[in-house]
N, C-alpha and C positions, 0 to 999 in steps of 0.2 A: 822508626815509623815517621812518615811525612807529617809535617805540621798540619797540612790540610785535612788530615783524617780526624782531627779533634772535633770538628763540627758534627760528625756522625757518631761520636762516642756515646754509648748508652749512659744515662745519667747516674744510675745507681751502681757505680763502680763496675760496670760491665755485666751486671746480672742479667741473664738471658730470660726474658719473660715474654717474648714476642708471641703473638697469636692468641693471647688470653683475653678474656672480656669480663668486666665486672658483673655483667648480668647473668653469668653462667649459674646454673641451678645450684650446684654445691661444689665447694672447693675440693680438689684432690691433690694429694701431696705428690710432687714430682721432683726429681733431683735437679737442683739448680747449681750451676757452676759458679764457684766463688773464686775470682781471680786472685792471684798472689800480688804482693806489693810490686814486684818486678814487672808483672804483666800490666798492672795499672800504670806504672810509670812509663812503660814503653807505649802503651796505648795513647797516653796523653802527651807523649814526646816531652817529658819533663824529668826532673831528678830531685833528690833530697834537698838540693840547694835552691830549688825554685826556678823561676823563669828570669830571663833578662828583661830589661825595660822594653827593648824593641819587640821581643816576642809578645809581651803582655799588651803593648799598644796595638800590634797587628791583630791579635785575637779579639781584643775589645772592639776594634773596628769591624771585624768580620762577624763575630757572634752576637754583638750587642751588649747592652748593659745588664748587670745582674739585678734585675728588678722583676717582680711578678707582674705579668700583664695587667694593666689597670682596667678596672671595669668602667666603661663609658656611661656616664649618667645621661638619661634621656632628658631632653629639654622640655619645658612646659608645653610648647606647641606640639611636640611629638606625643607627649602624654595625652594631650587633648584629642589628637587624631586617633590615637589608640583607643580612647574611650568610645569613639563612634562605632567600633567593632562589636560593642556589646549587643547581643541579639535583640534585646527588648528595645534598645535605642534604634536599631534598624527597623523594627516593626513600626515604631512611631514615625520614623522618617518616611516609610512607605505610605502610612496613612496621611501624612502631611502632603505628599505628592498627589495622592488621590484627591484630597480636599482641594488642592490648587487646581487640579484638572477639571473639577466640576464647579470652579469659581467660588468655592466656599473659603474666601480669603481669610475671614476671621478665624476659622478653625485651623487653617494652615499656619497662620502666624502664631497662634497660641502654641501649637505643637512644636514649631521651630524654636520658639522661646524656651519651652521646657527642655528640649534636647540640648540647647546651648548651655542653659543653667546647669543641667545635670553633668554634662561633660566637663564644664569648667570647675565644678566642685570636686569631681573625682580627680582631675588632673592636678588641682591645687593640693589636695590631700596627699597624693602620691609624691608630688614634688617636694613637699615638706619632709616626708619620710626619707627621701633620697638625700636631702641636705643633712638630716640628722645622722644618717649612716655615714656620710662623708666625714662628719665631725668625729666619728668613733674610730676611723681607720688609723692604725698605728704602723710605723715602720717596723720591719722585722729586725733590722739592725742598722746602725749608721756608719760605723767604721770597723775595720778589722786589721789585725797585726799580720803583715805578710812579709815573706822573705823575697827580696828582689835583688838582682845583680845588675851592675852596669853592663853596657853592651860588650865589654871585654869579658868573655866567659871565664877567664882565669881569676877574676877578682872575687873575693869572698862576698857572700850575700850579706845584706844588712836588713835588720828588722825595722819596719816603719809602718805607721798608720796610714791606711788609704781608705777612701769611701768604699763601702760595700758594693756600690754599683760598679766599681772598676775592677772587681775580681773577675778572673777568667779561669777556665779549666786548665789545670796544670800548675796554678799558683800553690805555694806552700804557706799555710797559715799556722799561727800559734793560738792556742786556746787556753784560757785560765779561768779561775773561779768567777762566776757572774757573767762571763761572756755569752753572747748569743751566737749560735752557730750560723755563720753568714751565708752558707751555701751547702750543697750536698758534698760531703768530704769522706775520704778514706784515711783512717789513722795510720800514721807512720810510726809514731812513738806515743806512749801514754803512761802516766803515773797516777794511780788512784783516781782515774777519771770516772765520774758518774754524771749523767745528764738528766735534766727534767725534760720529758718528752710528752707532757700533758697536752700541749698544743697539737700534737700529732696523734697520740694514742688515747688521750683522756685519762690515763693512769697517773696518779699523783706520786707514786714511789719512784725515786730516781733509779735509772737503769745503769748498770755497770757497763763500761766500755773499755776495751783494751785492744792493742794492736796485734791481734792474733793473725798469723799468716797461714790461713787454712786453705790449702789447695783442693781438698776433697769437696764433694758435693754435699749440700745441705738439703733436707726435705722442706720445701717451701710450698704452701698451698697455691695451686694455680689461681691466678687472678687476685692473689692476696698480697697486701703489703705488710701484714702482721709479721711474717717471717723476716722481712727486710729490717724492720725496726728492732727485731730481737738479735740481729747479727752484731756481734760485739765490735767489729772493726769499722762499721758504717755509722756515720752521724748525718743528721738531716737538718736542712734549714728549718727554722721554727723552734728548735730545741735550744736549751741553754745549759751551761756548765754549772753543776751543783758543787762539785769538788774535784780537786786534782788538776792536772794540766796535760796538754797534748800538743803534738805537731801533726798536721794532717795535710793531705793534698786535695785540692778542690777537684771534684769529678764532674759537677754539673752546676750551671748557673742559669739565672733568668728563667726562660720558658721551659728549660729542660729539668728543673728541679722537681722533686716530689710535691712540693708546695704548689707549684704552677700546674702540674699535672692534675692534682686534685681540684684546682680552680677550674679546670676545663679549658684553660687558655694556652697550656703548654703543649708541646709536641709529644710529651710523654717520654717514657724511658722503656722502650721495648714494646711498642705496639699497642698501647692503650690499656695497660694494666693498672692504671691509676686508681686512686681510691674513690672512684665514682665520678671523676671529672667528666667522663663522657655520658653519664647517665642522665636521663631526664624523666620527669613524671610520665608514666605511660598513658595517662588519661587526664581529662579535665578535673578541676577541683570540685568539691562538693557544691560550693555555691554556683559555679559555672554550670554544672549539670542541672541544678535546680532551676536556675533562671532559664536555661534553654528549654527544659521541660514545660515550665509555665508559659514561656513565649509561644511554644508550638500549640499549646491548648488555646491560647488567645487567637493565634493566627487562624486556627481552624474555625473558631467561632466567628471571627471577623470576615473570613472568606465566605462563610455560609450565610451570614445575616443579610447583607445587601441584596443578594439574589432573591432571598425569601421575601424581603419587603417588596421588591420590585414585582415579583411574580404574583404575590398576594394582591397587591393594589391593581395590577393590570388585569388579573383574572376576575376579581370580584367587584372592582370599582371602576374599571376602565381607565385608570390613570396610567400614564406612560412614563417617559423619562423625566417629567417634571417632579417626580418623587425621588429622583436620584440624590439630590442634596440631603433630603430627609434620610434616605437609606445610609448615606455616608455618615450623617450625624448619629444615627443609631449605632453604627459600627464604632465610631469614636466614643460613643457613650458606654460601650462595653469595655473599652480600653482604659486601664488605670494609668492615665497620662502622667500622673505624678510619681509613678513607681521609681523611675530613675532618680528623680530629685530626692524623694523620700529615702530611698535606699542609700544614696550617697550621703545625705545629711545624717542619717542614723549612724552609718559606719564612720563618717568623718568625726562626729561628736565623740563616739566611743574611742577612736584611735587617738584623738587629741587629749581626752581625759587620761587615757593610759600613759601617754608620753609625759604629760604634765605632772600627774600625781604619783605614778609608779615607775617612771623611767622605762616603760615598755614601748618599743618602736614597732609598729605594724607597717611593713614595707609596701604592701598593696592593700587597698581598702577592702576588697572582697575577702581577703584572708581573715579579717576579723569575724565574719560570719562563720567561716570554717573552724575557727578557734572555738566558737560557741557550740559547734556541732560535735566537737571531740568527745568521744565516749571511752577511748582507750589512750592512755598516755604512756609511752615507752621512754625509759630513761636509763642512764647508767647510775651506778651506786655512788661512785666517788664524786665528791663535790656537790652532790644533790641531796641524797639521803644522809650522807656522811660528809664531814669536813675533810679537807686535804691534809689531815694530820692524825696520827695515831695517839692513843693514850694507854698508859699501863693498866692492865686488867688485874693480873696477879703475879706474885713471885713464888715459885714452887721449889722446894728442896728436892733432892734425889728421890725421896719417898713419896713425892706428889702432894705433900702438905705445904701449907703456906709457910714461907720462910723469909722474913724481911732482910736477912743477911744477903740473900741472893741479889735483891734489888740494890743493896748498898754497893756490892762489888761491881755490878753492872754500871752504876752511876760513876764509880771511881774510874772505870775504864773509859766511859764517855767523856768525863771531864778532862782527864789528863791526856787523852788522845787529841782532844780539841786544842789543848794548850800547847802540847809539845810537837804536834805534827803541823803546826802553823796553818790550821784550816780556818777559812773565813767565818764559818758558822757550823754548828752541828747539823747532821742530817736529821730527818724527821724522827727516826726511831730514837736516836741519842737525845734529841730535844725532849721527847716524851719521857724518857727515863730520868733526865735531869729535873724536869718539872715535878716528878713524883718523889724525888730524893731530898734529903736534908743537906743543903749546901754547906753548912758549917762542918759536917762530918768529912766532907771531901777535902777541906783545907787542912785536915790533921796529917796529911801525907805530903811528902816531897816527891814530885815527879822527876824521874831520871831520864827516861827515853820512851819513845813510842814507835810502833810499827803500824802505820795507818792502814785503814781498810783497803783491801785489794780485791777487785771482783773475781780474780782467778783463785785467790786463797779463801775468800769469803770470811775473813777474820779481821779483827783489829786488836792490837795488843798494847797495853800501857805498862811500863815498868816503874814501880814506885818504891820509895823507902819510907819506913815508919820511924820517925824521930823519937825513939823510946829506948830506954836502957836495954842492952842485950840485943837490939835489932839493928844497930848501925852497920854491921857487916853483912846484912841480908837485903837482897832485892826481891820484891814480889812481882811476878808477872801476872797480870790480870787480862784474861783473854775472853773476848765476847764475839759471837757471830753465829753463823749457820750451825744448826744442831748437829748435822752429820759431820761437818768439818771439825767441830769442837770434840765430839765423841771420839773421832778417829785419833785425836792427839792426846786423849786421856789414858791413864794407866788403869784399865778396866778389864775384867773378865768378859768373855764373849757373851755369856748369858746376861750379864749386867748391861752390856751394850744393847742387846736386843730389848731388854725391859725398858731402858731409857728411851730408845727409839719409839717404842710403842706408846710410852707416856707422852712424848712430843707429838706423835701422830694423832692421838686422841684430842689433844688441844687444838691442833690444826684443823681437824675435821669439824670441830665445833665453831670454826670461823675465826680463829685467833691467829695472829702472827706470833711466832715462837723464836726466841733467841736463847742460846745456851751460854752459860758462864762457867769459866774454870780458872783456877789459879795454880801457881807453882812458885816455890821459893828457890832462889839461886844465890850463891855467894856473890857479894858485891864485886863489880869489876868496872874497868874503864873502857874496855873495847866495846864497839857497837853491838847491839843486839840485832839478830836477824831472824827470819822465819824458821831457821833451823832450831832455834831455841824453844819453839812452841811444841815441845814434846814432853811426855811424862807428866801431864797436867792432872790436877785433882778436880774432878767434876763437882761444881757447886750447886747447880740447879738450872731452872728455866725461868725466863721472864716472858710472860704472855702480854700481848698488846692487842687492842681492838680499835677499830676506827671510831673517832669521836663523831657523835651524831650531830647533824646540822641542827642548830638551835630551833629553827622554825619548821623543821621537816614534819614533826608529829602533828602540829596544829594544821599545817597546810594539807597533809594527807587526810585529816578529818574533813576539811573543807571540800577537798576533791571528792571524797566519798559522798558527802552530802549533795554534791553536784552531779552525782551519777557517773563519775569518771573512774574507770578501773586502771590502776597503776601496774605496769609490768616492768620488771627490772631486767635489762639486757646488758650484761657485763662480761668482761674478759677475766674477772676474778675467779678464785676458787669458789665453788658452789656453797661451801660452808660459810665463807666470809660474807657472801651476799645474803644468804638466808639468815645469818645471825643479825645483820644490820636491819633486815626487814622485821624480824621478830622483836628486836629492841624498840622498834618504832610502832609496834602494834599491828604490823601487817602479817596476817596468818599465812604461814607457808607450810602446807602439808607435804608429806613425802612425795605424793604424786603431783605436787604443784611446782616441781623443780625439774628442769631439763638441762642437760649438758650438751655441748656441741657434738660430741661423738654420737649421741642418740639422734640429734637433729639430722645429721648427715644420712642416716639410714631411713628417714621418713619421706614419703611422698608429700606433695603440697596438701592433699586432702587430709592425710593423717596428721600432718603438722597443724593444720587449721583446727582439727578436732581437739588436739591436745592443747593448743594455744589458748583455747577458751578458759581452761581451768588452771593453766600454768601461770605462776606469779614470777618466778625467777628463771631466767635463761642464762646459764653460766658458761664460762670458757668460750665466749662468742668471738668470732672474728668479724671484721667489717661485713663480710659477705653473709654471715649468719644473721646479723642485725638487719640487713636490708631484706633478706628473705622472710624473716619473721614479720617485719613491718608490712611487706607486700601481701603475705598470706592473711594477716589480720584485715587489711583493706578489702581483699577479695571476699572475705567472709561477711562483708557488709558493715564493718566498723569504720568510723571516722577516726583516724589515727594521728596523734601528735607525737613527735619524736624530739626529745631534748638531747642535744649533743654539743661538745665543744672541741673535739679533736678531729684532725683530718680523717682518721679512720671512721668517724661517724658520718661522713658525707654521703655514702651510698644510702644508708637508712634515712638520713635527713631528707634526701631528695625523693626517696620512695614514699615518704609519709604524706598524708594530706596537708599537714602543717609541720614545717621544720622550724625548730626553736633553738636558739643559741644564745649564750650569755655574751655580754659586751667584751669580756676578756678572752673569748674563744679565738682560735686561729683566724687570721684575716679571711682565708678562703671559706671558712665555715660561716662566719658572719655574712659574707656575701651570698652564700647559698641558702641561708635561712630565710624564712618568711617573717619570723618574729624575733626581735633582739631584746634581751632582758638586760637591765642595768646590772643585776647580780644573778648568779646561778642559784636561784631561790625558787622553791615550789610555790611560795606565797605569791610571787609575781605572776606565775602561770595561772593560779586560781583567780587572781584579779582579771587577767586577760580573758579567761573563760567566762567569768561573770559579765564582763563588758560585751563579749561576743554574743552571749545569750540575751543580754539586755537589748542590743541592737536587733538581733534576729527575732526576738519576741515581738518587738514593735513592727518590724517589717511583715511578719506573718499576720499580726493583728490587722494591719492595713490591708493586706491582700484578702483576708477573709471578709472584712467589712465591705471593701469597695467592689470586689468581684461578685459577691452574693447579691449586693444591692443592684449593681449594674446588670447582672444577668436577669434578675427579677424585672427590672425596667424594660429590658429588651423583649422578654416574653410577653409582658403586658402590652408593649407597643405593637408587637406582631398581632396579638389578639385584637387590640383596638383598631388596627388597620383593617381587620376583617369585619368588625362589628359596626364601625362608624362610617358615615358617608364623607368624612373629611379627615385630614391628617390629625392624629391624636395630640400632636404637639408640633409647633413650628420649629424649623431647624435652629433659629436663633435662640428659642427657649431651651431646646435641648442643650445647646452649647453653654448658655448661661447657667443652667442647672449643673452641668458638669464642672464648670469653673468654680462655682460656689462649693460644691462637694469636695473637689480636689483641694481647694485652698484650705477648707476646714480640716481635711485629713492630714495636712502637714503637722498638725498637733501631735500625731502619733510619733513623730520623730523625737518629741520631748516628753513622752509619757514614761511613767515608771511602771514596768510590768509587775504583776503579782509575784511574790517570792516563789510560788510554786513553779512558775515558768523557768526560774533560774536553777531549779533542781533537776532539770532534764536536758539532754542535748537538743539543740535547736536545729532541726533539719527540715528544710522546705521540700516536702514530698509532693510532687505534682499530682499523683493519683489521689492521695488523701485530700489535697486541696480541691481537686475536681469534685470529689464526693461531697465535701463540705459545701462548696458554693452551689452545687446543684440542689442539695436539700434546702438550704436556706434561701436560695434564689427562687425556688418554687413557692416557698412560704411568702416571700416578698411579692411575687406575682399575684398570689391569692389576695393579699392586702390591696394591691392596685386594682384588681378586678372588683373587690368589694367597694372600693372607692367609686368605681364606675356606677355601681348600683346606688350609692349615696348621692352621686351627682344626678342620676336619673330622677331620684325622688325629689331632690331639692330644686331641680330646674325643670321638672315635668317634661322631659323629652326634648332636648335641644334640637332645633332645626334651622334657626336663623344664624346670621353672623354673630349677633350678641351671644347666642347660645354656644357657638364655637369658642368665642373668647372666654366665656364662663367655664366651659369644659377645660380649656387649656389652663386657666387660672387655678381651677380646683385640683387638677392633677399636678400642676407645678408645685402648689402648696403641699399636697400630700406627699409628693416625692421627697421634698426637702425634709419634711417632718419624719418620714420613715427612715431616711438616711441618718438623721440625727439619733433616732432610737437605735439603729444598727451600730453606730459609733459607740454608744454607751453600753449596749447589751452584748455585743459580740467580742468584748475584750475577755477572752477565756481566762478563767482563774480569778477574775475580779468579783468582789462582792458589793452589795449595795452600800453597806455601812462600813467604811474603811477607816473610820476614826480620824479623818483629816478633811480639810476643805477640798472643794472641787479642784481638779487638776486641769492642765491645758486642754485635754480632750473634752472634758465637761463644758468648759467655756466655749470651745469651738463648736460643739454640738448645739449649745444654746444660741450662739450667733447664727448658725445655719437655720435653726427653727425660727428665729426672729425674722430672717430674710424671707423665709417661706410665708410667714403670716403677714408681714408688713409691706412687701413689695407690690402685690396686686392692687391694693387700694391706694398706693402712693402715687404721686404725680408721674413717676417713671413707668408705672404700669402700662398706660396706654401706648407709650413708645415701644414697648416690648410685646404688645398684643394681649396684655393682661387686663382684667377688669375686677372690680369688687365683687364679693360673693355674698349670698344671703346668709343670715345668722343660722338658719336651720342646717345649712351645710356643715358648719363648724361643729354643731352638736352631733350630727351623724358621723363626721370625721373623727371626733373624739372617741366615739364607741368603736369605730374600726381600728383606731390606733391602740386602744386599750386591749382589744382582742389580739392584735398583732404583737403587742409587747408580751402578753401572756404566752402566745405561741413561741416567740423567740426564747423566752426564759425556759420553757419546757424543753424545747429542742436543744438549747445550750446545755442544760443539766444532763440530758441523755447523752449528748456528745462527750461531755467531760467524764462521765462515768465509764463510757466505753474506752476513752483515751487512757484513763487511769488503769483500767484492767490490762490494756496492752502495754502500758508503761512507756508510751511515746510522747514526744513533745507536742506534736500537732496531729 
């Protein structure tokens, strides 16, 4: 094969997966051709001795370095410009242009200032998150041992260390314990090789690999990489060697690796079957949808208000375009100008606190609101509910009863295999057995030989000698491994084999890992022991192991339950293993609350959605199953968070409303996540949800208070325009009132919501908000109209210029006082006596009331067209405000009861 053909070589050793797509509804098994070693070598124009230096240099120049395409960080100016695309910011910008068009320069400048401040805050927060993420990135590997030859092809190859970035397809590399796999490779030779593939699959148990030359087809799900990871002869960049050694040929580097394909920056290996690299969220986030809905409500109001003001004044009072500045001021008065600033401040404070106190990085500020809205959290079992290590559960004799002797023999096997096979460290199962055994007893033997674990044999054997009288001429073989492999090698009757298989199967069905232990005595000898000696064994019993529970998982699950979050476990494990971990942590798993992948494949999306509501554990899931379940839950109206750390989790991570990954996840997973945790710990997620609800609660409180108050003022202004022979308030007074109210409401960004707010998902529902502000806005308008009556009584029918100024002053004072009451009384969930001093909102409301009372009689009053008011007005106003406060409290109590019955946050 010509060397030029290497550029088009499929990355995963030629596996043909073209034409498949990650978004396909359900995976179907199709025969996939697995090339032989000879076919791979021919395709890569290489051989077992590797490439020459000239070939390697030419391929490196043509194909590029072996690096995952880097994610370009957006600069601060670019983030600032991106912030301008926020729909509400666009609404404010349009209002600013209209204000400038009618020469309301003060209004236009204030709006421009608010837009700039909001965008600057948002850009700064996201820029800090990007810098934090850059600090977390780690290299996949730094150097690799490669076989290279001089340009003379007859010279023997030499092994040398080269930077990983210089590897090219066709290079032959050597792997040893602790090495990171530097690229996608195909094994040529392997001895006892096992790999940690958690960065790719999320599974903690090492996977056995061997250089099987399998020319026949394997059944691999269409669009799935799960089958690829299970193929014994293929190893992928991002995995690491747990034990054993190997020689392998590089089949894909750089943008062609499975790692890069999952990142979305690679060309893929076969037409886009990556683990979600090409997937994107099909729709806007929860926060974006909410803001867009609220913005359109305000746009409709603002488009309707100025024409109504102009038409009413023209028809009834004969006033024309001179009322246009007032009409624009009314529209601005309806707009919560501080919303972008307050939203950004709330989210930035929450994100900063999470990063500083809990090591949680929120990559985009709006994501924090979506985290608070999460009501379903999907996660894998391993590393989240359980630790990445097993512990011994029981040791059972052949009769199924507890037998400590079985654990003793298993520990002898683990210890002497570790010592004699020259392994760097025990695997997870052996380590658990050694932790449970008495180390002094293991030293009573002399180790003679060991046959290490082989993935094909599924056994490990230690040969020991007991230094005791009468035993010097006897060697004992201690065999431990897969139940079926051990039973096959034992001298047992067929009915006994069936009984022991049933005993092991019952243990496995209860969610336990099961190892079998057997022994045999042989005359001492000096020639080596081989697998052929593993025959005629005496069955000793079974050792069962379970996953060690994460120490904080139980407490964190209780917190999540209190927060109204439902946890669903999506795992590739055996259903019994996942269900057992859940039950051990206090998560009830009924028989009908468990679904396996084979059942999921036969369900339509509607049927799956109905079952998903009551299902707790989804077992044997492929990446496509996880993504489909996540999508179905979103479609059913849930806000879904997904916690994953392996490349196989990327499709579901991107399908969720909020993708969450731990810091030590695969690089591509961290890049694709919305939230990055310092540790894979549910406690951190509970903190993030609490912070999101804190911010979301304050944002919703601000919207309720400002929109209901503003709507009431607009209704009152429209009515006043019809009833009065003059403008009810001067444009400058409207603007000043809005500025005072907006400045006071910044206190909501620093408020502490009631604990009841943190127990429900925070979702800003535009329709619910519209109903709220309509009801409370009408109540506010009634208070304003009652103030008109109080003014009429106090001023005896204003008709002169002084009367106009008095009317403007009276309504200006009443507006600021009612807005102060709204700030205090519309904080849903708050009670009058909270057992602590006044907070920032109370102080801001007091300042607002002071301005309303003191500004008209002050020296600044005349400059603004305000004048002192008679004492009788304040008495009448006090009565109106008392009635208004009672009305607010009654309406709020009714609203809270209805909300509690519905179980919603707003």
